[in-house]
KEDRENSE-956572 format. One line per 4 residues: number of its first residue (from 1); their letters; for each residue x, y, z of N, C-alpha, C, O, CB. Coordinates in steps of 0.1 Angstrom, whole numbers. Glycine has a CB too. Layout:
BEGIN
NUM = A = X/Y/Z/X/Y/Z/X/Y/Z/X/Y/Z/X/Y/Z ~ ...;
END
This chain:
BEGIN
1 = XXXX = 1203/531/840/1207/543/848/1194/551/851/1186/553/843/1217/552/841 ~ 1192/555/864/1180/562/868/1181/576/863/1192/582/862/1178/562/883 ~ 1170/582/860/1169/596/856/1160/603/866/1152/596/873/1164/598/841 ~ 1160/616/866/1151/623/875/1136/620/872/1128/620/881/1154/638/874;
5 = XXXX = 1133/618/859/1119/615/856/1115/602/862/1103/600/866/1118/614/841 ~ 1124/593/864/1120/580/869/1119/580/885/1112/572/891/1131/569/866 ~ 1125/590/891/1126/591/905/1116/601/911/1115/602/924/1140/594/909 ~ 1109/609/903/1101/619/908/1086/615/906/1082/612/894/1104/633/901;
9 = XXXX = 1078/615/916/1064/611/915/1055/622/922/1052/621/934/1062/597/922 ~ 1051/632/914/1043/643/920/1030/637/926/1024/627/922/1039/652/909 ~ 1026/644/937/1014/640/945/1002/649/943/993/649/951/1018/640/960 ~ 1002/657/933/992/667/932/978/661/932/969/667/938/994/675/919;
13 = XXXX = 976/650/925/962/644/924/956/640/937/944/640/939/963/632/915 ~ 965/637/947/959/633/960/958/644/970/953/642/981/969/622/966 ~ 962/656/966/961/667/976/947/674/975/940/672/965/972/677/973 ~ 944/682/985/931/689/985/931/699/973/941/706/971/929/697/998;
17 = XXXX = 920/699/965/920/707/953/920/722/956/916/726/966/907/703/945 ~ 926/729/946/926/743/947/912/749/949/910/758/957/932/749/935 ~ 902/744/942/889/749/943/883/748/958/876/757/962/879/742/934 ~ 887/737/965/882/735/978/889/745/988/883/750/997/885/721/983;
21 = XXXX = 901/748/985/908/758/993/903/772/991/902/780/1000/924/758/991 ~ 900/775/978/894/788/975/880/789/981/877/800/986/893/789/959 ~ 873/779/982/860/779/988/861/782/1003/854/790/1009/852/766/986 ~ 871/776/1009/874/778/1024/877/793/1026/873/799/1036/885/769/1028;
25 = XXXX = 886/798/1018/891/812/1019/881/822/1014/882/834/1018/904/814/1013 ~ 871/818/1006/862/828/1000/869/837/990/865/849/988/856/836/1011 ~ 878/832/983/885/840/973/892/831/963/893/819/965/896/849/979 ~ 895/836/951/903/829/941/918/831/942/922/842/944/898/832/927;
29 = XXXX = 925/820/942/940/822/942/944/829/929/939/826/918/947/809/943 ~ 954/838/929/958/845/918/973/850/920/977/851/931/949/857/914 ~ 979/852/909/993/858/909/993/871/902/990/872/890/1004/848/903 ~ 996/882/909/996/895/904/1011/899/902/1018/902/911/989/906/913;
33 = XXXX = 1015/897/889/1030/899/886/1033/913/882/1029/917/871/1034/889/875 ~ 1039/920/891/1043/934/888/1057/935/883/1067/931/889/1042/943/901 ~ 1058/940/870/1071/942/864/1074/956/862/1064/964/860/1072/933/851 ~ 1086/960/861/1090/974/858/1104/976/863/1110/968/871/1080/983/865;
37 = XXXX = 1110/987/860/1124/990/863/1125/993/878/1115/996/885/1129/1002/855 ~ 1137/992/883/1140/995/897/1136/1009/900/1141/1018/893/1155/992/901 ~ 1129/1012/910/1124/1026/913/1111/1030/907/1107/1041/909/1135/1035/909 ~ 1105/1021/900/1092/1024/893/1081/1024/903/1071/1031/901/1089/1014/882;
41 = XXXX = 1082/1017/914/1072/1017/925/1066/1004/927/1056/1003/934/1061/1027/921 ~ 1071/993/921/1065/980/922/1063/976/937/1052/972/940/1074/970/915 ~ 1073/976/944/1073/971/958/1064/980/967/1056/974/975/1087/970/964 ~ 1064/993/965/1056/1002/973/1041/999/970/1033/999/979/1060/1016/970;
45 = XXXX = 1038/998/957/1024/995/954/1019/981/958/1008/980/964/1022/996/939 ~ 1028/971/957/1024/958/961/1022/957/976/1012/951/980/1035/948/957 ~ 1031/963/983/1029/963/998/1016/970/1003/1010/965/1012/1041/970/1005 ~ 1013/981/997/1001/989/1001/989/981/997/979/980/1004/1001/1002/994;
49 = XXXX = 989/975/985/977/967/980/975/955/989/964/951/992/979/963/965 ~ 986/948/992/985/936/1001/979/940/1014/970/933/1020/999/930/1003 ~ 983/951/1020/978/955/1033/963/958/1032/956/954/1041/986/968/1038 ~ 959/965/1021/945/968/1020/937/955/1019/926/954/1025/942/976/1007;
53 = XXXX = 941/945/1011/934/933/1010/934/925/1023/924/918/1027/940/924/999 ~ 945/925/1030/946/918/1043/936/924/1053/929/917/1060/961/920/1049 ~ 935/937/1053/925/944/1061/911/940/1058/901/941/1066/927/959/1061 ~ 909/936/1045/895/932/1041/893/917/1044/883/911/1040/894/934/1026;
57 = XXXX = 903/910/1050/902/896/1053/906/887/1042/903/875/1043/887/893/1056 ~ 914/891/1033/920/883/1022/933/876/1027/941/883/1034/922/891/1009 ~ 935/864/1022/948/857/1024/957/861/1013/954/859/1001/946/842/1025 ~ 968/867/1017/977/873/1007/992/869/1010/995/864/1020/976/888/1006;
61 = XXXX = 1000/871/1000/1015/869/1001/1022/878/991/1016/882/981/1019/854/999 ~ 1034/882/994/1043/889/985/1056/882/983/1062/878/992/1045/904/991 ~ 1060/881/970/1073/876/967/1080/888/961/1078/892/949/1072/864/957 ~ 1089/894/968/1096/906/964/1110/902/959/1117/894/965/1097/916/975;
65 = XXXX = 1114/908/948/1127/905/941/1139/905/951/1147/896/951/1129/913/930 ~ 1140/916/958/1151/918/967/1151/907/979/1161/902/983/1152/932/973 ~ 1139/905/984/1137/895/994/1141/881/989/1148/874/996/1123/894/999 ~ 1137/878/977/1141/865/971/1156/864/969/1162/853/971/1134/863/958;
69 = XXXX = 1162/875/965/1176/875/962/1185/875/975/1197/873/975/1180/887/954 ~ 1178/877/986/1185/876/999/1183/862/1005/1189/859/1016/1180/887/1009 ~ 1175/854/999/1173/840/1004/1174/830/993/1186/826/990/1159/840/1009 ~ 1163/825/988/1164/813/979/1171/816/966/1177/807/960/1150/809/975;
73 = XXXX = 1172/829/962/1179/833/950/1192/840/953/1198/847/944/1171/841/941 ~ 1198/838/965/1210/845/969/1222/841/960/1232/849/959/1213/842/983 ~ 1221/830/954/1233/825/946/1232/830/931/1241/826/923/1233/810/946 ~ 1222/838/928/1221/843/914/1225/857/913/1224/866/921/1206/842/910;
77 = XXXX = 1232/860/901/1236/873/897/1226/879/888/1214/877/889/1250/873/891 ~ 1230/887/878/1221/894/869/1225/892/854/1221/899/845/1222/909/871 ~ 1232/881/852/1234/876/838/1221/872/832/1211/870/839/1245/865/837 ~ 1220/870/819/1208/865/813/1203/852/819/1191/850/822/1210/863/798;
81 = XXXX = 1213/842/821/1209/829/826/1204/830/840/1195/824/844/1221/820/826 ~ 1211/839/848/1207/841/862/1193/847/863/1185/844/872/1217/848/870 ~ 1191/857/855/1177/864/855/1166/854/851/1156/854/857/1177/876/845 ~ 1169/845/842/1160/835/838/1157/825/849/1145/822/852/1165/827/826;
85 = XXXX = 1167/821/857/1165/812/868/1158/819/879/1150/813/886/1179/807/873 ~ 1161/832/881/1154/840/892/1139/840/889/1131/838/898/1160/854/892 ~ 1135/842/877/1121/843/873/1115/829/874/1104/828/879/1119/849/859 ~ 1122/819/870/1117/805/870/1114/801/884/1103/796/887/1127/795/864;
89 = XXXX = 1123/804/894/1121/800/908/1109/808/913/1100/802/920/1133/803/916 ~ 1109/821/911/1098/830/916/1085/825/910/1075/825/918/1100/844/912 ~ 1084/821/898/1072/816/892/1067/804/898/1055/803/901/1074/814/877 ~ 1075/794/901/1071/782/907/1066/784/922/1057/778/926/1082/772/907;
93 = XXXX = 1073/793/929/1068/797/942/1055/803/942/1046/800/950/1079/806/949 ~ 1053/813/932/1040/820/931/1029/810/927/1018/811/933/1041/831/921 ~ 1032/801/919/1022/791/915/1018/782/926/1006/779/928/1027/782/903 ~ 1028/779/935/1024/770/946/1015/778/956/1006/772/961/1037/766/954;
97 = XXXX = 1018/791/958/1009/799/967/995/800/961/985/798/968/1015/813/969 ~ 995/803/948/982/804/941/973/792/942/961/792/943/984/808/927 ~ 980/780/941/973/767/942/967/765/956/958/757/958/983/756/939 ~ 972/772/966/966/772/979/954/782/981/949/783/992/976/774/990;
101 = XXXX = 951/789/970/940/799/971/945/813/976/937/821/979/930/794/980 ~ 958/815/976/964/827/981/965/837/970/969/834/959/977/825/988 ~ 962/850/973/964/861/964/979/865/965/983/870/976/954/873/966 ~ 987/863/955/1001/865/956/1006/876/947/1004/876/935/1008/852/952;
105 = XXXX = 1012/886/953/1019/897/945/1033/893/943/1040/890/953/1017/910/953 ~ 1038/894/931/1052/892/927/1057/905/922/1052/911/913/1054/881/917 ~ 1068/910/929/1074/923/925/1088/920/921/1098/920/929/1074/933/937 ~ 1090/918/908/1103/914/902/1105/922/889/1095/923/881/1104/899/899;
109 = XXXX = 1116/928/886/1118/936/874/1114/929/862/1106/936/854/1133/940/873 ~ 1117/917/859/1113/909/848/1114/917/835/1104/920/829/1099/904/849 ~ 1127/920/831/1129/931/820/1126/926/806/1124/935/797/1142/935/821 ~ 1125/913/803/1123/909/789/1110/901/787/1105/895/796/1135/901/785;
113 = XXXX = 1106/902/774/1094/894/770/1095/880/774/1086/873/779/1091/896/755 ~ 1107/874/770/1110/860/773/1108/856/787/1102/845/790/1124/857/768 ~ 1112/865/796/1111/861/811/1096/862/815/1092/854/823/1119/871/819 ~ 1089/871/810/1075/872/814/1067/861/808/1057/856/814/1069/886/809;
117 = XXXX = 1071/856/797/1065/844/791/1067/831/799/1059/823/801/1070/842/776 ~ 1079/831/805/1082/820/814/1073/820/826/1067/810/830/1097/820/819 ~ 1071/832/832/1062/833/843/1048/829/840/1041/822/847/1062/847/849 ~ 1043/834/828/1030/831/824/1028/817/821/1017/811/825/1027/839/811;
121 = XXXX = 1037/810/815/1036/796/812/1036/787/825/1028/778/826/1047/791/803 ~ 1045/791/834/1046/783/847/1033/784/855/1028/774/860/1058/787/855 ~ 1029/796/856/1017/799/865/1004/795/859/995/790/866/1017/814/869 ~ 1002/798/846/990/794/840/978/802/844/979/815/845/987/779/843;
125 = XXXX = 966/796/846/954/803/849/956/811/862/963/806/872/942/794/851 ~ 951/823/862/952/832/874/965/840/874/968/846/884/952/823/886 ~ 972/841/863/984/849/861/979/863/855/972/863/845/995/843/852 ~ 983/874/862/979/887/858/992/896/857/998/897/867/968/893/867;
129 = XXXX = 994/901/846/1007/909/844/1004/924/845/995/929/838/1013/906/830 ~ 1011/930/854/1009/945/857/1022/952/854/1032/949/860/1004/947/872 ~ 1022/961/845/1034/969/841/1034/982/849/1025/990/847/1034/972/826 ~ 1043/983/858/1045/995/866/1055/1004/858/1067/1001/858/1050/992/881;
133 = XXXX = 1049/1014/852/1057/1022/842/1063/1034/847/1056/1042/854/1048/1025/830 ~ 1076/1036/845/1083/1048/848/1096/1048/840/1102/1037/839/1086/1049/864 ~ 1099/1059/833/1111/1058/825/1124/1059/832/1124/1062/844/1110/1070/815 ~ 1135/1056/826/1148/1055/832/1151/1068/840/1156/1068/851/1159/1052/822;
137 = XXXX = 1149/1080/833/1153/1092/840/1145/1095/853/1151/1099/863/1150/1104/830 ~ 1132/1091/853/1125/1093/866/1130/1083/876/1132/1087/888/1110/1091/863 ~ 1132/1071/873/1137/1061/882/1151/1065/887/1154/1063/899/1138/1047/876 ~ 1159/1071/878/1172/1075/883/1171/1087/892/1179/1088/902/1181/1079/870;
141 = XXXX = 1162/1096/890/1160/1107/899/1155/1102/913/1160/1107/923/1149/1117/893 ~ 1146/1092/913/1142/1087/926/1153/1079/933/1156/1082/944/1130/1077/924 ~ 1159/1070/926/1170/1062/931/1169/1058/945/1178/1061/953/1184/1069/929 ~ 1157/1052/949/1154/1050/962/1163/1040/970/1164/1041/982/1140/1044/963;
145 = XXXX = 1170/1032/962/1179/1022/968/1194/1026/965/1203/1019/970/1177/1008/963 ~ 1196/1037/958/1210/1041/955/1217/1032/944/1229/1033/942/1219/1040/968 ~ 1208/1025/937/1214/1015/927/1218/1022/914/1228/1019/908/1203/1005/924 ~ 1211/1033/911/1214/1040/898/1228/1047/900/1236/1048/890/1203/1050/895;
149 = XXXX = 1231/1052/912/1243/1059/914/1255/1048/914/1265/1051/908/1243/1066/928 ~ 1252/1037/919/1262/1026/919/1265/1021/905/1276/1019/901/1258/1014/928 ~ 1254/1020/897/1255/1016/883/1263/1026/875/1271/1023/867/1241/1014/877 ~ 1260/1039/877/1268/1050/870/1282/1050/874/1291/1053/866/1262/1063/874;
153 = XXXX = 1286/1045/886/1299/1044/890/1306/1031/886/1318/1029/889/1300/1046/906 ~ 1299/1023/879/1304/1010/875/1305/999/885/1311/989/883/1318/1013/870 ~ 1298/1001/896/1298/992/907/1288/980/905/1289/970/911/1295/998/920 ~ 1278/982/896/1268/972/893/1268/969/878/1267/979/870/1254/977/898;
157 = XXXX = 1270/957/874/1270/953/860/1256/948/856/1248/943/865/1281/942/858 ~ 1253/948/843/1241/944/838/1228/950/844/1218/944/847/1240/928/839 ~ 1230/963/847/1219/970/854/1208/974/844/1210/979/833/1224/983/860 ~ 1195/970/847/1184/972/838/1182/987/835/1181/995/844/1172/966/844;
161 = XXXX = 1181/990/822/1178/1003/818/1191/1010/814/1191/1021/807/1171/1011/829 ~ 1203/1005/819/1216/1011/816/1224/1001/807/1226/1004/795/1223/1015/829 ~ 1228/990/813/1236/981/806/1227/970/799/1231/963/790/1247/974/815 ~ 1216/968/805/1206/957/801/1193/964/798/1187/971/806/1205/946/811;
165 = XXXX = 1187/961/786/1175/967/782/1163/963/790/1162/951/794/1173/965/767 ~ 1153/972/791/1140/968/796/1130/968/784/1128/979/778/1135/977/808 ~ 1124/957/781/1115/956/770/1101/958/776/1096/950/784/1116/943/763 ~ 1094/969/772/1081/971/778/1071/960/774/1071/956/762/1075/985/773;
169 = XXXX = 1062/956/783/1052/945/780/1044/949/768/1040/961/767/1044/942/792 ~ 1040/940/759/1032/943/748/1017/943/751/1010/951/746/1035/933/737 ~ 1013/934/759/998/932/762/996/930/777/991/919/781/992/921/754 ~ 1001/939/786/999/936/800/984/937/804/976/943/796/1007/946/809;
173 = XXXX = 980/931/815/966/932/819/963/945/825/951/950/825/963/921/829 ~ 973/952/830/971/965/836/984/973/835/995/967/837/966/964/851 ~ 983/986/831/995/995/832/992/1005/843/982/1012/843/997/1002/818 ~ 1002/1007/851/1002/1017/862/1013/1026/859/1025/1023/861/1002/1011/876;
177 = XXXX = 1010/1038/855/1021/1048/852/1024/1057/864/1016/1066/867/1016/1057/839 ~ 1034/1054/871/1037/1062/883/1043/1075/880/1046/1083/890/1046/1054/892 ~ 1046/1078/868/1050/1092/864/1038/1101/863/1039/1113/866/1058/1092/851 ~ 1026/1095/860/1014/1103/857/1005/1103/869/996/1112/870/1007/1097/845;
181 = XXXX = 1006/1094/879/997/1093/890/1004/1091/903/1015/1085/903/986/1083/887 ~ 998/1095/914/1004/1093/927/1004/1078/931/997/1070/925/996/1101/937 ~ 1012/1075/941/1012/1062/947/998/1058/951/994/1046/949/1022/1061/958 ~ 991/1067/958/977/1064/963/968/1060/951/961/1050/952/972/1076/970;
185 = XXXX = 968/1068/940/960/1064/929/965/1051/922/956/1044/917/960/1076/919 ~ 978/1049/922/983/1037/916/978/1025/924/974/1015/918/998/1037/916 ~ 978/1026/937/973/1015/946/958/1013/943/954/1001/942/976/1017/961 ~ 951/1023/943/936/1022/941/933/1016/927/924/1008/926/930/1036/941;
189 = XXXX = 941/1019/917/939/1013/904/942/998/904/935/990/898/948/1020/893 ~ 953/995/911/956/980/912/945/973/920/941/962/915/970/979/919 ~ 940/978/931/930/971/938/917/970/930/910/960/931/927/979/951 ~ 914/980/922/902/980/914/903/969/904/893/963/900/899/993/907;
193 = XXXX = 915/966/899/917/955/890/917/942/897/911/932/892/930/957/882 ~ 923/941/908/925/928/915/912/922/921/910/910/920/936/929/926 ~ 904/931/927/893/926/935/883/917/926/879/907/931/885/938/940 ~ 880/921/914/871/913/906/878/899/902/872/889/901/867/920/893;
197 = XXXX = 891/900/901/899/888/897/899/877/908/899/865/905/913/891/893 ~ 897/881/920/898/872/931/885/869/938/884/861/947/908/877/941 ~ 874/876/933/861/874/939/855/860/936/856/855/925/851/885/934 ~ 849/854/946/843/841/944/828/843/940/821/834/938/844/832/957;
END
């Protein structure tokens, strides 16, 4: 009986090397994984940072949690298993982009240590974890998408910070506290961190 292992033959060795693509682009491929609760500012900061790097001539991409859930991850909910699969898929997509020399921002809640370890293991070299920090009360006050109100009304199950815990990262590469600093300063801090990571 055939197994998937017998029928899958990866072609990585015959493809143009990541280093050659990085040389062409004049940058190092990297994955900037922004985690944090809904409303913490992940997407806003990622979008602004990407635009700044694009204006500098950098090849960039964004994998946003809501965008992914409207497409490739549309069949996933918010159970533990579905969150794990959501992160696994996002991680493999981000790794594929990074292998092309692209600077890739991932904006996904990623609430547990286990999930961030999956991302780190899949992506490997060039993975940078950024914790966008804001407490539940502040995110609830912002409620930019109306999700906290829906969760309070019982319309959303397994909502992070309410029904499902958010475990703060233990050793992130960067912490951006959006309660203590403006979006502009948050973006500047992220760019100051990212630029050396992607410099050739």
